[in-house]
C-alpha positions, -999 to 999 in steps of 0.1 A, spaced: 297 -502 75 302 -500 37 337 -490 24 340 -469 -7 373 -464 -25 372 -430 -42 398 -435 -70 413 -407 -91 443 -400 -113 450 -363 -106 467 -334 -123 466 -312 -92 440 -300 -67 411 -287 -88 374 -291 -92 371 -329 -94 395 -333 -65 376 -308 -44 344 -325 -52 358 -359 -42 371 -347 -9 339 -329 0 319 -360 -9 342 -383 12 339 -360 43 301 -359 39 299 -397 35 317 -401 68 288 -383 84 263 -408 69 281 -438 84 300 -448 52 338 -455 52 354 -436 24 391 -441 13 407 -417 -11 429 -435 -36 452 -416 -59 469 -432 -90 503 -414 -90 518 -415 -125 556 -415 -121 558 -389 -149 534 -365 -132 531 -377 -96 503 -353 -84 492 -365 -50 479 -332 -36 444 -346 -32 458 -374 -9 476 -347 11 445 -326 15 424 -357 24 448 -366 51 449 -331 64 412 -332 68 412 -365 86 404 -388 58 422 -421 50 442 -418 18 463 -443 -2 487 -435 -31 491 -461 -58 523 -458 -79 516 -461 -116 541 -466 -144 526 -447 -173 491 -450 -188 487 -487 -182 504 -506 -155 494 -542 -146 512 -539 -113 491 -509 -104 460 -530 -110 473 -555 -85 480 -527 -60 444 -515 -63 432 -550 -57 455 -552 -27 438 -520 -13 404 -536 -19 414 -567 0 432 -548 28 403 -524 35 374 -546 25 362 -523 -3 326 -528 -13 323 -500 -39 349 -484 -62 339 -449 -72 361 -438 -101 366 -402 -112 380 -398 -147 392 -419 -177 422 -434 -161 405 -442 -128 376 -458 -148 400 -482 -166 419 -492 -134 387 -496 -114 372 -518 -140 403 -540 -142 408 -542 -104 371 -551 -98 371 -580 -122 355 -605 -117 330 -585 -95 352 -580 -65 333 -548 -58 305 -527 -72 316 -501 -98 304 -465 -98 319 -436 -118 315 -398 -120 321 -382 -154 333 -348 -146 337 -334 -181 353 -340 -215 367 -305 -224 399 -315 -241 395 -314 -279 429 -330 -288 424 -361 -310 442 -383 -284 420 -372 -256 389 -377 -277 400 -412 -284 404 -418 -246 369 -404 -241 355 -428 -267 372 -457 -250 361 -446 -216 325 -446 -227 328 -482 -238 344 -491 -204 315 -474 -186 291 -497 -202 303 -523 -177 298 -501 -146 269 -506 -123 262 -469 -119 274 -438 -137 268 -402 -126 275 -367 -139 266 -332 -128 263 -319 -163 232 -324 -186 256 -320 -216 277 -349 -205 246 -369 -197 234 -364 -233 268 -375 -247 267 -407 -225 232 -414 -236 242 -413 -273 268 -440 -265 242 -461 -247 255 -453 -212 227 -445 -187 237 -419 -162 222 -403 -131 224 -365 -127 240 -359 -93 249 -323 -87 282 -314 -70 280 -302 -34 302 -279 -13 310 -279 24 291 -247 32 305 -243 67 341 -245 55 337 -215 33 311 -194 51 327 -167 74 363 -174 67 389 -146 71 401 -130 38 437 -144 40 448 -134 5 436 -98 8 458 -94 38 488 -107 17 480 -83 -11 480 -53 12 461 -20 12 472 -11 -24 454 -40 -40 421 -20 -45 391 -40 -57 401 -77 -63 388 -97 -92 395 -134 -88 398 -164 -110 402 -200 -97 410 -231 -118 434 -248 -140 453 -223 -162 443 -239 -195 428 -224 -227 393 -238 -220 390 -218 -188 390 -185 -207 418 -167 -188 428 -148 -219 392 -134 -221 395 -123 -185 428 -105 -193 412 -88 -223 384 -76 -201 408 -65 -174 422 -38 -196 388 -21 -199 381 -25 -161 415 -9 -153 407 21 -175 378 29 -151 393 14 -118 431 16 -122 437 3 -87 419 -31 -94 440 -62 -89 433 -94 -109 443 -126 -91 445 -159 -109 447 -189 -85 459 -222 -100 485 -236 -124 486 -250 -159 501 -250 -193 486 -216 -203 503 -197 -175 533 -184 -195 510 -175 -224 487 -155 -201 516 -138 -184 529 -127 -218 494 -115 -228 491 -94 -196 525 -79 -205 514 -71 -241 482 -55 -228 502 -33 -204 484 -46 -173 510 -70 -159 516 -49 -128 479 -53 -118 478 -91 -124 489 -116 -98 495 -153 -107 491 -168 -72 497 -204 -81 481 -233 -63 467 -224 -28 458 -248 0 438 -222 19 409 -218 -4 384 -209 24 405 -177 29 408 -170 -9 372 -164 -19 363 -138 7 394 -119 -5 377 -114 -39 352 -86 -46 341 -107 -76 349 -142 -89 350 -144 -127 350 -178 -146 349 -171 -183 352 -208 -193 344 -221 -228 334 -255 -214 324 -267 -179 306 -293 -159 294 -279 -126 324 -259 -114 334 -264 -78 350 -229 -77 316 -213 -83 300 -234 -56 328 -225 -32 326 -188 -40 289 -188 -36 292 -206 -2 317 -178 8 292 -152 -2 313 -139 -31 294 -126 -61 301 -146 -93 302 -139 -130 304 -170 -153 297 -182 -188 265 -199 -196 280 -233 -203 275 -269 -189 256 -269 -156 265 -233 -147 230 -220 -154 217 -244 -127 239 -225 -102 234 -189 -113 200 -173 -117 209 -141 -136 204 -110 -116 196 -130 -85 226 -152 -76 252 -140 -101 257 -128 -137 258 -150 -168 277 -140 -200 285 -157 -232 318 -176 -238 345 -155 -254 327 -122 -248 355 -100 -233 333 -69 -236 304 -85 -219 327 -97 -191 342 -62 -187 307 -47 -185 296 -72 -159 327 -66 -138 323 -28 -140 286 -31 -130 295 -50 -98 325 -28 -90 304 4 -93 274 -10 -74 287 -26 -43 252 -30 -28 241 -51 -58 273 -72 -55 266 -79 -19 230 -88 -27 241 -113 -54 267 -128 -29 242 -132 -2 216 -147 -25 242 -170 -39 253 -182 -5 217 -190 4 211 -209 -29 243 -230 -24 233 -239 12 198 -248 1 205 -268 -30 242 -276 -33 255 -288 0 279 -317 2 255 -334 25 228 -335 -2 253 -347 -27 264 -375 -3 228 -387 2 224 -389 -36 257 -409 -40 248 -432 -11 216 -441 -29 236 -446 -61 261 -469 -42 232 -489 -28 219 -495 -64 253 -505 -76 257 -530 -47 223 -544 -55 233 -549 -91 266 -565 -82 249 -590 -59 226 -600 -88 252 -601 -115 280 -625 -122 313 -616 -139 311 -597 -171 332 -611 -199 342 -577 -214 363 -569 -184 386 -597 -190 402 -578 -219 413 -551 -195 435 -574 -175 
């Protein structure tokens, strides 16, 4: 049995974390032995993904980490590798890439990475992204779900495989609408948003659109699930627009299978995306979706068949799409049903796990053929 350490430095339980857990569970069914490893920065010790992994029966380990770079944390990761007989380290994100590369040197395990996205435009984060791409040159295999990210990697000389994200269809299909029960009978139609509350996710665009929707359907409730730095700004915007009483900031939820069927529509007006897990999860639940035509989103949504595509920043277009689906419930049901079938056919976690299993085998083959790579020595 091959052991794979799924390593991540997390800011909460969002798309990358959901993808990682779904992949780990599916790998178990293929006879692999996944371990979820979380680098817990003492400043922001988010270990929700480890908690969720354990709740679902997966083995999880938390690695304390003192800031951006901690030699002791490298030794702790190496200790986990030795303790569990790790054959492959699968890193998710900048920080995990750096620690995986350092811990694996000199070729203690095969190295694989998934590049989920590079949406942050701050100069410091762009610098991290540039350094990350140099580190990835030493990995055996690199994957991404986004053609946009793949093209960026290619410009830096990093070959990557396109591996689409997958969702656990059975977890989301047929779940009870737990959130709608909490909202009560006065909620009216419910428009949902799921994700980090950050500028790039377009929450402000959704709130602008909400004002137009509420003019036609005043009993509509807008529910934003997640947390992030933009929450206070968006709460203030809802107040300025005069719609605060119809907007619910629900925070982070651990019962996501019961969240999506509570929505009449899921809206994701992001400016930048990879392949959003919230869209896949909503589709698996049979919830109709509206999203921006960015990243790999057009691979998920066939306009007019499995959802609605709009342009980034287009509040009027989003409002029109929402009103269309709220007025025509039969069309909304058709989109939801078709979306569910498309997710089951093309984007199941089982399919994703098969693709990653093949990628791990290639990484292991390269590791067996290769010796230590000198560039990694600078990381230790």
